PyMOL commands that place a pseudoatom at each C-alpha (Angstrom):
pseudoatom trace, name=CA, resn=UNK, resi=1, chain=A, elem=C, hetatm=0, pos=[-5.656, 4.245, 9.924]
pseudoatom trace, name=CA, resn=UNK, resi=2, chain=A, elem=C, hetatm=0, pos=[-4.161, 3.813, 13.340]
pseudoatom trace, name=CA, resn=UNK, resi=3, chain=A, elem=C, hetatm=0, pos=[-5.039, 7.430, 14.116]
pseudoatom trace, name=CA, resn=UNK, resi=4, chain=A, elem=C, hetatm=0, pos=[-8.718, 6.497, 13.782]
pseudoatom trace, name=CA, resn=UNK, resi=5, chain=A, elem=C, hetatm=0, pos=[-8.522, 3.684, 16.288]
pseudoatom trace, name=CA, resn=UNK, resi=6, chain=A, elem=C, hetatm=0, pos=[-8.962, 0.919, 13.721]
pseudoatom trace, name=CA, resn=UNK, resi=7, chain=A, elem=C, hetatm=0, pos=[-7.330, -2.431, 14.464]
pseudoatom trace, name=CA, resn=UNK, resi=8, chain=A, elem=C, hetatm=0, pos=[-3.762, -2.689, 13.197]
pseudoatom trace, name=CA, resn=UNK, resi=9, chain=A, elem=C, hetatm=0, pos=[-4.562, -5.920, 11.346]
pseudoatom trace, name=CA, resn=UNK, resi=10, chain=A, elem=C, hetatm=0, pos=[-6.923, -3.920, 9.098]
pseudoatom trace, name=CA, resn=UNK, resi=11, chain=A, elem=C, hetatm=0, pos=[-4.016, -1.657, 8.188]
pseudoatom trace, name=CA, resn=UNK, resi=12, chain=A, elem=C, hetatm=0, pos=[-1.733, -4.616, 7.514]
pseudoatom trace, name=CA, resn=UNK, resi=13, chain=A, elem=C, hetatm=0, pos=[-4.376, -6.204, 5.298]
pseudoatom trace, name=CA, resn=UNK, resi=14, chain=A, elem=C, hetatm=0, pos=[-4.718, -3.099, 3.120]
pseudoatom trace, name=CA, resn=UNK, resi=15, chain=A, elem=C, hetatm=0, pos=[-1.169, -1.728, 3.174]
pseudoatom trace, name=CA, resn=UNK, resi=16, chain=A, elem=C, hetatm=0, pos=[0.358, -3.602, 0.214]
pseudoatom trace, name=CA, resn=UNK, resi=17, chain=A, elem=C, hetatm=0, pos=[-2.581, -2.712, -2.005]
pseudoatom trace, name=CA, resn=UNK, resi=18, chain=A, elem=C, hetatm=0, pos=[-2.358, 0.931, -0.955]
pseudoatom trace, name=CA, resn=UNK, resi=19, chain=A, elem=C, hetatm=0, pos=[1.408, 1.045, -1.580]
pseudoatom trace, name=CA, resn=UNK, resi=20, chain=A, elem=C, hetatm=0, pos=[0.790, -0.287, -5.099]
pseudoatom trace, name=CA, resn=UNK, resi=21, chain=A, elem=C, hetatm=0, pos=[-1.788, 2.474, -5.550]
pseudoatom trace, name=CA, resn=UNK, resi=22, chain=A, elem=C, hetatm=0, pos=[0.734, 5.130, -4.506]
pseudoatom trace, name=CA, resn=UNK, resi=23, chain=A, elem=C, hetatm=0, pos=[3.223, 3.719, -7.011]
pseudoatom trace, name=CA, resn=UNK, resi=24, chain=A, elem=C, hetatm=0, pos=[0.620, 3.852, -9.799]
pseudoatom trace, name=CA, resn=UNK, resi=25, chain=A, elem=C, hetatm=0, pos=[1.199, 7.625, -9.836]
pseudoatom trace, name=CA, resn=UNK, resi=26, chain=A, elem=C, hetatm=0, pos=[4.835, 7.065, -10.868]
pseudoatom trace, name=CA, resn=UNK, resi=27, chain=A, elem=C, hetatm=0, pos=[8.234, 6.122, -9.442]
pseudoatom trace, name=CA, resn=UNK, resi=28, chain=A, elem=C, hetatm=0, pos=[8.989, 7.507, -6.007]
pseudoatom trace, name=CA, resn=UNK, resi=29, chain=A, elem=C, hetatm=0, pos=[11.089, 6.842, -2.919]
pseudoatom trace, name=CA, resn=UNK, resi=30, chain=A, elem=C, hetatm=0, pos=[10.190, 5.374, 0.466]
pseudoatom trace, name=CA, resn=UNK, resi=31, chain=A, elem=C, hetatm=0, pos=[9.799, 8.604, 2.425]
pseudoatom trace, name=CA, resn=UNK, resi=32, chain=A, elem=C, hetatm=0, pos=[7.413, 9.971, -0.213]
pseudoatom trace, name=CA, resn=UNK, resi=33, chain=A, elem=C, hetatm=0, pos=[5.421, 6.718, -0.178]
pseudoatom trace, name=CA, resn=UNK, resi=34, chain=A, elem=C, hetatm=0, pos=[5.077, 6.973, 3.601]
pseudoatom trace, name=CA, resn=UNK, resi=35, chain=A, elem=C, hetatm=0, pos=[3.983, 10.613, 3.230]
pseudoatom trace, name=CA, resn=UNK, resi=36, chain=A, elem=C, hetatm=0, pos=[1.348, 9.715, 0.643]
pseudoatom trace, name=CA, resn=UNK, resi=37, chain=A, elem=C, hetatm=0, pos=[0.002, 6.979, 2.913]
pseudoatom trace, name=CA, resn=UNK, resi=38, chain=A, elem=C, hetatm=0, pos=[-0.095, 9.396, 5.844]
pseudoatom trace, name=CA, resn=UNK, resi=39, chain=A, elem=C, hetatm=0, pos=[-1.946, 11.944, 3.699]
pseudoatom trace, name=CA, resn=UNK, resi=40, chain=A, elem=C, hetatm=0, pos=[-4.429, 9.197, 2.786]
pseudoatom trace, name=CA, resn=UNK, resi=41, chain=A, elem=C, hetatm=0, pos=[-5.222, 8.635, 6.469]
pseudoatom trace, name=CA, resn=UNK, resi=42, chain=A, elem=C, hetatm=0, pos=[-2.959, 5.724, 7.371]
pseudoatom trace, name=CA, resn=UNK, resi=43, chain=A, elem=C, hetatm=0, pos=[-1.091, 7.680, 9.996]
pseudoatom trace, name=CA, resn=UNK, resi=44, chain=A, elem=C, hetatm=0, pos=[2.651, 7.268, 10.267]
pseudoatom trace, name=CA, resn=UNK, resi=45, chain=A, elem=C, hetatm=0, pos=[3.917, 4.172, 8.449]
pseudoatom trace, name=CA, resn=UNK, resi=46, chain=A, elem=C, hetatm=0, pos=[7.318, 3.283, 9.873]
pseudoatom trace, name=CA, resn=UNK, resi=47, chain=A, elem=C, hetatm=0, pos=[10.283, 2.302, 7.726]
pseudoatom trace, name=CA, resn=UNK, resi=48, chain=A, elem=C, hetatm=0, pos=[10.442, -1.027, 9.552]
pseudoatom trace, name=CA, resn=UNK, resi=49, chain=A, elem=C, hetatm=0, pos=[7.007, -1.787, 8.105]
pseudoatom trace, name=CA, resn=UNK, resi=50, chain=A, elem=C, hetatm=0, pos=[7.318, -0.112, 4.710]
pseudoatom trace, name=CA, resn=UNK, resi=51, chain=A, elem=C, hetatm=0, pos=[10.727, -1.278, 3.484]
pseudoatom trace, name=CA, resn=UNK, resi=52, chain=A, elem=C, hetatm=0, pos=[10.213, -5.012, 4.120]
pseudoatom trace, name=CA, resn=UNK, resi=53, chain=A, elem=C, hetatm=0, pos=[6.857, -4.696, 2.346]
pseudoatom trace, name=CA, resn=UNK, resi=54, chain=A, elem=C, hetatm=0, pos=[8.534, -3.007, -0.635]
pseudoatom trace, name=CA, resn=UNK, resi=55, chain=A, elem=C, hetatm=0, pos=[11.057, -5.862, -0.677]
pseudoatom trace, name=CA, resn=UNK, resi=56, chain=A, elem=C, hetatm=0, pos=[8.223, -8.396, -0.832]
pseudoatom trace, name=CA, resn=UNK, resi=57, chain=A, elem=C, hetatm=0, pos=[6.563, -6.445, -3.657]
pseudoatom trace, name=CA, resn=UNK, resi=58, chain=A, elem=C, hetatm=0, pos=[9.884, -6.435, -5.529]
pseudoatom trace, name=CA, resn=UNK, resi=59, chain=A, elem=C, hetatm=0, pos=[10.314, -10.201, -4.983]
pseudoatom trace, name=CA, resn=UNK, resi=60, chain=A, elem=C, hetatm=0, pos=[6.809, -10.745, -6.371]
pseudoatom trace, name=CA, resn=UNK, resi=61, chain=A, elem=C, hetatm=0, pos=[7.782, -8.821, -9.518]
pseudoatom trace, name=CA, resn=UNK, resi=62, chain=A, elem=C, hetatm=0, pos=[5.262, -6.064, -8.856]
pseudoatom trace, name=CA, resn=UNK, resi=63, chain=A, elem=C, hetatm=0, pos=[7.820, -3.329, -8.143]
pseudoatom trace, name=CA, resn=UNK, resi=64, chain=A, elem=C, hetatm=0, pos=[11.162, -2.421, -9.702]
pseudoatom trace, name=CA, resn=UNK, resi=65, chain=A, elem=C, hetatm=0, pos=[13.856, -0.721, -7.645]
pseudoatom trace, name=CA, resn=UNK, resi=66, chain=A, elem=C, hetatm=0, pos=[16.385, 1.769, -8.977]
pseudoatom trace, name=CA, resn=UNK, resi=67, chain=A, elem=C, hetatm=0, pos=[19.122, 3.614, -7.118]
pseudoatom trace, name=CA, resn=UNK, resi=68, chain=A, elem=C, hetatm=0, pos=[19.320, 7.291, -8.129]
pseudoatom trace, name=CA, resn=UNK, resi=69, chain=A, elem=C, hetatm=0, pos=[22.129, 9.608, -7.153]
pseudoatom trace, name=CA, resn=UNK, resi=70, chain=A, elem=C, hetatm=0, pos=[21.065, 12.551, -5.040]
pseudoatom trace, name=CA, resn=UNK, resi=71, chain=A, elem=C, hetatm=0, pos=[21.534, 16.174, -6.037]
pseudoatom trace, name=CA, resn=UNK, resi=72, chain=A, elem=C, hetatm=0, pos=[23.933, 17.467, -3.409]
pseudoatom trace, name=CA, resn=UNK, resi=73, chain=A, elem=C, hetatm=0, pos=[22.989, 14.722, -0.981]
pseudoatom trace, name=CA, resn=UNK, resi=74, chain=A, elem=C, hetatm=0, pos=[22.799, 10.983, -0.618]
pseudoatom trace, name=CA, resn=UNK, resi=75, chain=A, elem=C, hetatm=0, pos=[21.160, 8.869, -3.290]
pseudoatom trace, name=CA, resn=UNK, resi=76, chain=A, elem=C, hetatm=0, pos=[17.743, 7.284, -2.943]
pseudoatom trace, name=CA, resn=UNK, resi=77, chain=A, elem=C, hetatm=0, pos=[16.091, 4.049, -3.895]
pseudoatom trace, name=CA, resn=UNK, resi=78, chain=A, elem=C, hetatm=0, pos=[13.165, 4.698, -6.214]
pseudoatom trace, name=CA, resn=UNK, resi=79, chain=A, elem=C, hetatm=0, pos=[10.336, 2.231, -6.484]
pseudoatom trace, name=CA, resn=UNK, resi=80, chain=A, elem=C, hetatm=0, pos=[8.231, 1.846, -9.620]
pseudoatom trace, name=CA, resn=UNK, resi=81, chain=A, elem=C, hetatm=0, pos=[5.202, -0.254, -10.426]
pseudoatom trace, name=CA, resn=UNK, resi=82, chain=A, elem=C, hetatm=0, pos=[5.897, -2.921, -13.066]
pseudoatom trace, name=CA, resn=UNK, resi=83, chain=A, elem=C, hetatm=0, pos=[3.299, -3.905, -15.685]
pseudoatom trace, name=CA, resn=UNK, resi=84, chain=A, elem=C, hetatm=0, pos=[2.678, -7.076, -13.661]
pseudoatom trace, name=CA, resn=UNK, resi=85, chain=A, elem=C, hetatm=0, pos=[2.272, -4.901, -10.555]
pseudoatom trace, name=CA, resn=UNK, resi=86, chain=A, elem=C, hetatm=0, pos=[-0.225, -2.666, -12.356]
pseudoatom trace, name=CA, resn=UNK, resi=87, chain=A, elem=C, hetatm=0, pos=[-2.268, -5.731, -13.312]
pseudoatom trace, name=CA, resn=UNK, resi=88, chain=A, elem=C, hetatm=0, pos=[-2.072, -6.971, -9.719]
pseudoatom trace, name=CA, resn=UNK, resi=89, chain=A, elem=C, hetatm=0, pos=[-3.217, -3.571, -8.443]
pseudoatom trace, name=CA, resn=UNK, resi=90, chain=A, elem=C, hetatm=0, pos=[-6.250, -3.748, -10.726]
pseudoatom trace, name=CA, resn=UNK, resi=91, chain=A, elem=C, hetatm=0, pos=[-7.006, -7.338, -9.700]
pseudoatom trace, name=CA, resn=UNK, resi=92, chain=A, elem=C, hetatm=0, pos=[-6.595, -6.695, -5.962]
pseudoatom trace, name=CA, resn=UNK, resi=93, chain=A, elem=C, hetatm=0, pos=[-8.589, -3.447, -6.129]
pseudoatom trace, name=CA, resn=UNK, resi=94, chain=A, elem=C, hetatm=0, pos=[-11.578, -5.290, -7.611]
pseudoatom trace, name=CA, resn=UNK, resi=95, chain=A, elem=C, hetatm=0, pos=[-11.205, -8.125, -5.101]
pseudoatom trace, name=CA, resn=UNK, resi=96, chain=A, elem=C, hetatm=0, pos=[-10.940, -5.683, -2.161]
pseudoatom trace, name=CA, resn=UNK, resi=97, chain=A, elem=C, hetatm=0, pos=[-14.082, -3.853, -3.316]
pseudoatom trace, name=CA, resn=UNK, resi=98, chain=A, elem=C, hetatm=0, pos=[-15.980, -7.143, -3.553]
pseudoatom trace, name=CA, resn=UNK, resi=99, chain=A, elem=C, hetatm=0, pos=[-14.682, -8.263, -0.156]
pseudoatom trace, name=CA, resn=UNK, resi=100, chain=A, elem=C, hetatm=0, pos=[-15.568, -5.046, 1.665]
pseudoatom trace, name=CA, resn=UNK, resi=101, chain=A, elem=C, hetatm=0, pos=[-19.018, -5.038, 0.033]
pseudoatom trace, name=CA, resn=UNK, resi=102, chain=A, elem=C, hetatm=0, pos=[-19.588, -8.612, 1.236]
pseudoatom trace, name=CA, resn=UNK, resi=103, chain=A, elem=C, hetatm=0, pos=[-18.499, -7.731, 4.777]
pseudoatom trace, name=CA, resn=UNK, resi=104, chain=A, elem=C, hetatm=0, pos=[-20.683, -4.622, 4.780]
pseudoatom trace, name=CA, resn=UNK, resi=105, chain=A, elem=C, hetatm=0, pos=[-23.681, -6.590, 3.524]
pseudoatom trace, name=CA, resn=UNK, resi=106, chain=A, elem=C, hetatm=0, pos=[-23.123, -9.234, 6.197]
pseudoatom trace, name=CA, resn=UNK, resi=107, chain=A, elem=C, hetatm=0, pos=[-22.914, -6.648, 8.966]
pseudoatom trace, name=CA, resn=UNK, resi=108, chain=A, elem=C, hetatm=0, pos=[-26.199, -5.049, 7.824]
pseudoatom trace, name=CA, resn=UNK, resi=109, chain=A, elem=C, hetatm=0, pos=[-28.088, -8.373, 7.646]
pseudoatom trace, name=CA, resn=UNK, resi=110, chain=A, elem=C, hetatm=0, pos=[-30.533, -9.187, 10.437]
pseudoatom trace, name=CA, resn=UNK, resi=111, chain=A, elem=C, hetatm=0, pos=[-28.825, -11.673, 12.701]
pseudoatom trace, name=CA, resn=UNK, resi=112, chain=A, elem=C, hetatm=0, pos=[-25.367, -10.668, 11.410]
pseudoatom trace, name=CA, resn=UNK, resi=113, chain=A, elem=C, hetatm=0, pos=[-22.711, -9.543, 13.847]
pseudoatom trace, name=CA, resn=UNK, resi=114, chain=A, elem=C, hetatm=0, pos=[-22.457, -5.786, 14.158]
for i in range(1, 114): cmd.bond("trace and resi %d" % i, "trace and resi %d" % (i + 1))
show_as sticks, trace
zoom trace
């Protein structure tokens, strides 16, 4: 998102939801999550942003963490969406859609800020 010149607070607002969406595809590790977000248009998401967020998602019970030994290299932490996290993804996705529709409608209204 930053590559498009959008305000960074927009990215922060959407990032947790988008990380949950990446994890809906199955367990993966941090570097792959960052790559999926970059492919989706978020630009480069730094580890200093991503890993604390993943910790918060784990604390909320939305993500499980598992350490897996590496094949010929160091191990990796894998992150997986929990059933509670999947329900939260569904809930937040609907809420985000409603919110962005409301903002879009407001911006199109005569007398609205645009």
